[in-house]
C-alpha positions in Angstrom: 0.0 0.0 0.0 1.2 3.4 -0.9 -0.2 5.7 2.0 2.0 8.7 1.9 2.7 11.2 4.6 0.4 13.7 2.9 -2.6 11.3 2.3 -6.0 12.4 3.6 -7.6 9.4 5.6 -11.1 9.1 6.8 -11.4 6.8 9.8 -14.8 5.3 9.4 -17.0 3.2 11.6 -17.6 -0.3 10.2 -20.9 -1.4 12.1 -20.6 -5.2 11.6 -18.7 -7.9 10.1 -21.3 -8.0 7.2 -20.3 -4.5 6.3 -16.6 -5.5 6.2 -17.6 -8.4 3.8 -19.6 -6.0 1.6 -16.4 -3.9 1.6 -14.2 -6.7 0.7 -16.3 -8.5 -2.0 -18.4 -5.7 -3.5 -15.7 -2.7 -3.1 -17.8 -0.2 -1.5 -18.8 1.4 1.9 -21.9 3.3 2.6 -22.3 6.5 5.0 -25.8 7.8 5.7 -25.8 11.3 4.3 -27.6 12.6 7.5 -24.5 11.7 9.6 -21.8 11.8 6.9 -18.7 13.8 7.6 -18.4 17.1 5.6 -15.8 15.8 3.2 -15.8 12.3 1.7 -13.4 12.9 -1.0 -10.3 11.4 0.8 -7.5 9.3 -0.4 -8.1 6.3 1.9 -10.6 5.0 4.3 -9.4 3.2 7.5 -12.1 0.9 9.0 -12.6 0.9 12.8 -14.2 -2.2 14.0 -16.4 -1.8 17.1 -17.4 -4.5 19.7 -19.7 -6.2 17.2 -16.5 -7.9 15.9 -15.9 -9.7 19.1 -12.3 -10.3 19.9 -11.4 -8.3 16.7 -13.3 -5.2 17.9 -11.7 -1.9 19.2 -9.2 -1.7 16.4 -8.4 -0.6 12.9 -7.2 -3.8 10.9 -8.0 -2.7 7.2 -7.5 0.4 5.1 -8.6 0.9 1.4 -7.8 3.4 -1.4 -11.0 5.5 -2.2 -11.8 5.3 -5.9 -14.7 7.7 -6.1 -18.2 8.4 -4.5 -21.8 8.7 -5.5 -25.1 9.5 -3.7 -27.8 7.0 -3.8 -30.4 5.3 -1.6 -30.1 2.5 0.9 -32.6 0.6 -1.1 -30.3 0.8 -4.2 -27.3 -0.4 -2.2 -29.0 -3.2 -0.2 -31.7 -4.6 -2.5 -32.5 -7.3 -0.1 -33.5 -4.7 2.6 -36.2 -3.0 0.6 -38.5 -2.8 3.7 -35.8 -1.3 6.0 -36.9 1.8 7.9 -34.1 3.8 6.2 -34.5 2.2 2.7 -35.5 5.6 1.1 -32.8 7.5 2.9 -29.8 9.0 0.9 -26.5 7.4 1.4 -23.0 8.0 0.0 -21.7 5.0 -1.8 -17.8 5.2 -1.5 -16.1 3.1 -4.1 -13.0 1.5 -2.7 -10.0 -0.6 -3.9 -8.9 -3.8 -2.4 -8.8 -4.0 1.6 -5.3 -3.9 2.8 -4.7 -5.7 6.1 -2.4 -3.7 8.3 0.7 -5.6 9.6 -0.1 -4.5 13.1 -3.7 -3.5 13.9 -4.1 0.1 15.3 -5.9 -0.6 18.8 -7.9 1.5 21.1 -6.5 2.1 24.6 -10.0 1.8 26.1 -13.5 1.6 24.9 -14.2 4.4 22.3 -17.3 5.5 20.5 -16.1 6.3 17.0 -18.0 7.4 14.1 -15.8 9.4 11.6 -12.7 11.5 12.0 -9.9 12.6 9.6 -6.1 11.9 9.9 -3.0 12.2 7.7 -0.9 9.4 6.2 1.9 10.5 8.4 -0.2 10.0 11.6 -1.4 6.7 10.2 1.9 5.3 9.3 3.1 5.9 12.8 0.2 5.2 15.1 0.0 2.1 17.5 -3.2 3.3 19.1 -6.3 5.2 17.8 -5.5 8.2 20.0 -2.3 8.6 18.1 -4.2 9.2 14.9 -5.8 12.4 16.3 -4.1 15.4 14.5 -2.9 18.0 16.9 -2.8 21.9 17.1 -1.1 23.5 14.1 -1.2 20.4 11.9 -4.9 20.5 12.4 -5.4 23.7 10.5 -3.2 22.3 7.8 -5.5 19.2 7.6 -8.5 21.3 7.6 -7.1 23.5 4.7 -6.4 20.4 2.7 -9.8 19.0 3.4 -11.6 22.3 2.2 -9.5 22.3 -0.8 -10.3 18.7 -1.7 -14.1 19.6 -1.2 -13.9 22.7 -3.5 -12.0 20.5 -6.2 -14.7 17.9 -6.2 -17.4 20.3 -6.9 -15.8 21.1 -10.2 -17.4 19.0 -12.9 -15.0 16.4 -14.5 -15.7 13.6 -16.8 -13.2 10.9 -17.6 -14.9 9.5 -20.7 -12.7 8.1 -23.3 -12.5 9.7 -26.8 -14.4 7.4 -29.2 -14.8 7.9 -32.9 -17.9 5.5 -33.3 -19.3 5.1 -36.7 -23.0 6.2 -36.9 -24.0 2.5 -38.0 -22.4 1.1 -34.9 -24.0 3.8 -32.6 -27.4 3.1 -34.2 -26.9 -0.7 -33.7 -25.9 -0.3 -30.1 -28.9 2.1 -29.3 -31.5 -0.3 -31.1 -32.2 2.4 -33.9 -33.3 0.6 -37.1 -32.6 3.3 -39.5 -31.6 7.0 -39.7 -34.4 9.4 -40.5 -32.4 12.4 -41.7 -30.5 15.1 -39.5 -32.0 15.9 -36.1 -32.9 19.6 -35.4 -33.7 20.8 -32.0 -36.4 23.3 -33.3 -38.5 20.5 -34.9 -41.9 19.6 -33.1 -43.0 15.9 -32.7 
């Protein structure tokens, strides 16, 4: 894994072992919009495992690169839970890369209630405990400035569609159009 000292990392609460399996197998993590942190455009997610993980609770064992995010509903994410009370609520779907297991987990010193917090790659690389991930004083201002810049850059519209020179006949076949009926004009009425 290539977490650099300047990487922005969101430490994220992983509610259940099922959520870990979703992240591992399907490559995404969900965050309810109503409780989401202000910025989700980070470089990595580090997953905090609570007591629901039994003996493996109270630690961070996995980290993953963030590939992108989108807004959707819980019902779209978890189709087998269409009747869930929160099914219609909006969620961030964070697309992630492969989970990387840390060589040594980052443990909590004592019981902690964690939802989300930010840290840097430098803190993450050196931490032995969750408390050591907390960015201190002057560096905290730098972290917030970086997060603010990231949020502003995310609002710029970008597209990464490949340039494609597709012949009209192929495009028509792909779209299921049987024959071309002349040139389309926006001012024509139907």
